[in-house]
N, CA, C and O of each residue as an XYZ file, in Angstrom:
132
protein
N      15.908     67.928    103.564
C      16.907     67.021    105.244
C      18.352     68.160    104.700
O      19.080     68.130    103.708
N      18.297     68.849    105.592
C      19.537     69.432    105.771
C      20.767     68.101    105.092
O      21.551     68.280    104.159
N      20.609     66.967    105.813
C      21.838     66.656    105.546
C      21.564     65.846    103.510
O      22.505     65.485    102.804
N      20.134     65.795    103.113
C      20.753     65.748    101.532
C      21.647     66.872    100.729
O      22.580     66.646     99.958
N      21.033     68.315    101.172
C      21.119     69.632    100.937
C      22.786     69.243    101.006
O      23.430     69.710    100.067
N      23.245     68.769    101.600
C      25.112     68.941    101.803
C      25.303     67.495    101.120
O      26.377     67.187    100.602
N      24.145     66.588    101.153
C      25.132     65.802     99.472
C      25.088     65.962     98.586
O      26.016     65.695     97.823
N      23.521     66.702     98.068
C      24.033     67.569     96.349
C      25.106     68.288     96.391
O      25.831     68.357     95.399
N      25.488     69.157     97.905
C      26.448     70.028     97.256
C      27.182     69.329     96.838
O      27.470     69.378     95.642
N      27.822     68.303     97.809
C      29.331     67.203     97.843
C      29.292     65.990     96.352
O      29.883     64.928     96.157
N      28.250     66.826     95.478
C      27.900     65.177     94.282
C      28.208     66.894     93.261
O      28.688     66.841     92.129
N      27.865     68.134     93.868
C      28.055     68.852     92.737
C      29.618     69.606     92.618
O      30.291     69.951     91.646
N      29.826     69.675     94.025
C      31.453     69.359     93.994
C      32.380     68.265     93.727
O      33.578     68.493     93.893
N      31.968     67.001     93.302
C      32.669     65.616     92.904
C      32.803     66.301     91.570
O      33.892     66.820     91.326
N      31.724     66.381     90.564
C      30.836     66.719     90.096
C      32.173     67.515     88.888
O      32.681     67.041     87.872
N      32.368     68.758     89.521
C      33.255     69.874     89.536
C      35.025     69.582     88.775
O      35.521     69.763     87.663
N      35.749     68.792     90.748
C      36.454     67.912     90.231
C      36.611     66.849     89.263
O      37.838     66.801     89.169
N      36.201     66.061     88.568
C      36.116     65.125     87.772
C      36.294     65.997     86.440
O      37.279     65.693     85.768
N      35.455     67.075     85.941
C      35.774     67.526     85.028
C      37.466     67.763     84.692
O      38.350     67.618     83.848
N      37.118     68.287     86.190
C      39.313     68.294     85.992
C      40.200     68.057     86.015
O      41.231     68.649     85.696
N      39.921     66.773     86.551
C      40.692     65.253     86.259
C      41.402     65.917     84.916
O      42.276     66.749     85.158
N      41.143     65.663     83.662
C      41.799     65.340     82.277
C      42.467     66.059     81.998
O      43.413     65.654     81.322
N      42.422     67.310     82.276
C      43.340     68.613     82.691
C      44.500     67.874     83.054
O      45.201     67.023     82.505
N      44.482     68.627     84.457
C      44.692     67.283     85.505
C      46.370     66.032     85.352
O      47.560     66.187     85.625
N      45.577     64.930     84.805
C      45.941     64.105     84.072
C      46.664     64.593     83.181
O      47.869     64.349     83.256
N      46.230     65.319     82.216
C      47.221     65.646     81.048
C      48.424     66.284     81.378
O      49.572     66.075     80.988
N      47.929     67.152     82.215
C      49.539     67.684     82.260
C      50.767     67.333     82.939
O      51.931     67.672     82.729
N      49.968     66.185     84.246
C      50.833     65.752     84.039
C      51.580     63.984     83.714
O      52.233     63.161     84.356
N      50.826     64.138     81.953
C      51.765     62.934     81.671
C      52.672     63.585     80.564
O      53.449     63.063     79.765
N      52.324     64.882     80.776
C      53.290     64.986     79.364
C      54.342     66.812     80.634
O      54.081     67.938     81.058
N      55.618     65.655     80.598
C      56.680     66.480     81.361
C      56.733     67.659     81.300
O      56.612     68.069     80.146
N      56.919     68.730     82.356
C      57.359     70.099     81.765
C      58.495     70.513     81.281
O      59.581     70.158     81.740
N      58.321     71.441     80.140
C      59.673     71.732     79.922
C      60.284     72.801     80.059
O      61.489     72.859     79.815
């Protein structure tokens, strides 16, 4: 159904963001020089 398609797209976006989280956290842990 269309809802399933939307859900899959949402999951793919979540995975994309989750894969970026370590980089975002790492940049926040190190104070900018």
